[in-house]
N, C-alpha and C positions, 0 to 999 in steps of 0.2 A: 527618396530612392525610387527607382523604377524597377518593378518586378515583372519578368517576362515568363508567363506560364505556358504550359503545353497548348492550351486553347489559343493563346495569342500567337504562338509560333505557327499553328495551323492557319490562322487567318492571314498572317504575313506571307506565308508560303503561297497561299491561294492568290493573294493580291499581286504577288510578284511573278506569277506564272506567265510565260510568253504567250503571245497571240497565236491562234491556231495555225496561221500561215507560216510561222517561224519554225525552224528546226531546232531541236534541243542541242545544247552545246556539250561537247565531250568533256570528260574530267580534265582538270588542270587548265581550264581556259577561262579568261576573265572578260569583262565587258569594257569596251572603249566608250568615250564620252558621247560620240555621235558618229554616224557613218562617214561624214565628211570632215570631221574634226581632226586636229593633230593627234597623233598617238604619242603619249608620254611614257617613257620608260626610265625607271631608276635602276642603276646597276653599280656594282662594286667589283674591283679588280684586286686579286690577291696574288702574291708571289708563292714560290714553292714552300716557304716556311710559314705561310699563313698570314704574313704581314700585308696590310692594305697598301696598294700602289696608287699614288696620286700623280698629278702633273700631266694627265692625259689630254690629248687634243682630239677634235672631231676626226681628223684624218688618220688617227691611230686605230680607229675601230670601224667596224662595219655592222650594220643592223640589217637583218633579213626577216621578211615576213612570209611564212610558208615557203621558205627557201629562196625567195626573190629579193635581191638587194634593194634597199630603200635609200632615198636621198635625205640625209640628215639636214633638218632646217634650223635646229637649235641645239647647242651643246654647251653645258656649263658644269664646272666642278662645284658641287653644292655642299661644301664643307660646313657652311653656316646655315643651312636650311632649317627652318622651324620644324619642330617635331610635334606631332599629336600622338601621344603614347597612351595605350590602354594597358593597364596592369590587370591581368585576369587571373584570379586565384580560385583554385579548386578547394571548396570547403565541404565536400561530400564526406560521407562517413569513412571512406578509405583514407582520409587525411586527418582524422580526428587526433591521432597521436603526434602528428607533425605540424599541425596548423600554427601553434604558437611560434615555432622557429621559422615557418614559411612566412608568416606575417612580418617578422623582423627582417627577413631577407628582402621582402617586397618594399618595406619602408626604406631600407638602405639603398635599394635599387633606384627608387624614386629620387633620392638625394644625389645619386651618382649620375643619372641620365638627364634629369630635368634641369635645364639651365635657367637660372633666375631671370625673369623678365623676357623670356624668349619662347619657352616651350609650354605645352599644355598637357595635363595628365588627367586621365579618367580611371576610375577603379571599378572593376566588376568582379563579383563573386558568382560562382555557379556550382550547383549540385543538380537536383532534379529540376530546378528552375534557375534562371539567371537574374541577378539583381544588380542594377547599376547603382553602386554604393555612392559614387561621386561622379557627376558629369564633368566634362573637360573644364579644368581650372588652371590658371597660371600660378596658383599658390601651392607650392609643393607640400608645405606643412599641412594644408587642408586635405590634400590627397593622402598624406601619411596618416592623418587622423582617421580618415575613412577606412583605411586598411586596419587600423587598430580596433575598429568597431566590429569587424567581421567575426562571426561566431560559427561554430559547426552547424551545418544545416540539420534541422529536425533533431535537436538533442533529446527529445522525448522518445525517439526510437532507438533501442539499444544496439542494433547492428543491421547491416544490409548484406545480403549474399551477393558477392561479385559474380558477374556472368553476363551473357548477352541480354539486351533489353527485351522485355516482353512486348509484343505488338499492341497489346490492349491496356497495359498498365505501366505506370512509371513509379517504381518504389520510392517512398520518401528517403531522401539522403543518397539516392543513386547519383551517378555522374552523367549528365547529359552534355557531354563535351561538344558534340557536333552542333547541337541546338545553340549552345553559347557562341560558338564560332560563327554560325550563320547570322546571329543577331548582331555580333560585333561588326561583321562585314556589311550587313544589310541595313542596320539601324544606327548603331553607336557612332559610326564615322560620318553619317550624313550631314552633320553640322560642321564638318571641317573642310577647308578648301582643298581642292584636288592637287594644288602645287605644294602642299606641305607633305613632309615625310610621315606617312601613317605607319605606326609601329605597334605591334602587340607583343608584350612580354607575358608569356603563358607559364604559370607555375602549377603543375599537375603531374599525375602519374601517367596520363595519356590513355587511361582505360575508360572507355565509354560503356556505361551499363544502363543507359536510360534515354538515349536520343531517339527522336522521331525523324530528324533530319539525316539524310544520307551524307556520307563523307564527300561524295562528288558535289553535292549541293553546297555544302559549307565552304569547300575549297573554291568553288567558282565565285561565291560571294566575296571571299577575301581577295581573290585575284581581281575581281571586278572593281573593288575599292582601292586597288593598288597598295595593298597592305603587305608589309614584311613581318613575319613571325619569328621571334626568338623564343624558343621553348627551353625552360629549365625543368628538368625531370626531377620530381620528388615523389618517392613512393615508400610505402610501409611493406617491407618484404617479410616481416615476422608475422603480422596479423592479416595481411591482405596479399595481393598478388604482385606487389612491387611495381616497377615502371615498365611500360610498353615502349621501349626505346625505339623500335622500328616505326611505330606510329608517329612519334614526335619528330624523328628525323625526317620522315617523308613530308609531313606537314610543313616544317620549317624550310626544308630545301626547295620545295616546289614554289614557295613564295619568295625565295631569294634570301632566306635567313639561315639560321643554324640552330641545332639542338645541343644542349649542354647537360652534363650529368655530374655536377660537382658533389663531392663527398665531405669536404672539410671547409672551414671558413676561408683559408687562403685560396682555395679553388673557387669559391663563390666570388671573392673579390677579383680574381683573375677573369671570371666570366663578365663581371660588370665592365672591367677595363677593355675587354675585347669587343663587347657590344658597343661601347662608347667609341672605340677606334673605328669600327665599321660604319657607324652612323656619321662619324666626322669625315669620312672619306667617300662620300657618295658622289656619283656622277648622274647627270640628268640630260637625256636627249629627247628630242621630238622629231617627228617626221609625218608627212602627209602620205598615207598609204597609196601606193601607185595603182592599186586595183580597187580604189574606193567605190567604184560603181558596180563591182561584181556582186552577184547575189549571195555568194558564199559568205557567211558571217563569222566563221571560225578562223582565227589566224594564229599560227604559232610564231613565237618570237625567238630569235637567236642573235646574240651580240658576240662578236669575236674580234680578237686583236689582229690587225693586218699590218701594223708597223713591223718590218722584218727584224729590227733590232730587239723590239719588245717580245716578239714571238720566240726568240732564242731563249728568253728567260722562263718559258713554260708558265706563263701567267694564266690564272683561272678567272673567269667572269661569272658573277652571280646576278641573276635577275629573275623576275617572274616569268612563267612559262608562255603566256599568250593572252589573248583577249577575244571577246565576241562583241560585235557592234551592239549599241543600244542603251548604254548607261549614260545618264545625264550628269555632267560635272557638277560638283558641289559649288555653291557660291562662295565668295570671299567671306572670311570669318566676320561675324557680326552683322552680316546682311540678312 
């Protein structure tokens, strides 16, 4: 298992800092593979009832970068795309009463989403530090076993007081959510190819009580890795502060995913089915930015339906928010 401590996070943040000549990227912006590379965008289209819409063609949509229409060079419906899935489980003290049931949910989720012989799953736990319990594996049973081994962080500590993180200390058993997300986007997915669908399923109450990383930084890393986040909110309202639904909704939606707050087993199964439908109805387009030579490195993305008949249906398009030039694409798996 790989354990990521506060000191390591600081080192990684320092090594990832942009050169002095570059400008800092605003929140909600990700990194493209290269200033002259094709820009790749995954997106999903839903109808008014929330059902995924398939059968789209390149001429049905328009992609704009900073408001300027772009020429689509490649368009495919990627229903069969390989998935690299990180199951991230909050095992901080605020989850101590829920962890056994959360682990069962995570194991069932792996069985529902990981297709045998096709997809890869990694398992990460996080509290005041993040631990990669299982690196990417094509063996779902192995990933499920890794989930089963997760224990509450720092069982020797009786409790932790929920609240904003102290700038100088990270209490044992606190929740360093943003640190964990930064590491997922900046480290865990580096071994996966850029053309695979990178997915995070996050099981947490969404309350950060110990991160050094700012929310803007972790979001940029996720968007830079072209990661979609599906958040499943689980929180202890009796003994702690429950779920921060707003934080989880914002995180998921800005990456093109969705947050869920199931209360009973049938609702949990419905969440699995909806995530599976969404991942099975992905579209993938590429374009060469028309202003690739411009100095400005921040680009906002917008994909919209232009087919008149489809527009009448009030369809919604979900995708990541944007990107910043500079990130190098990951090599093919196994290289």
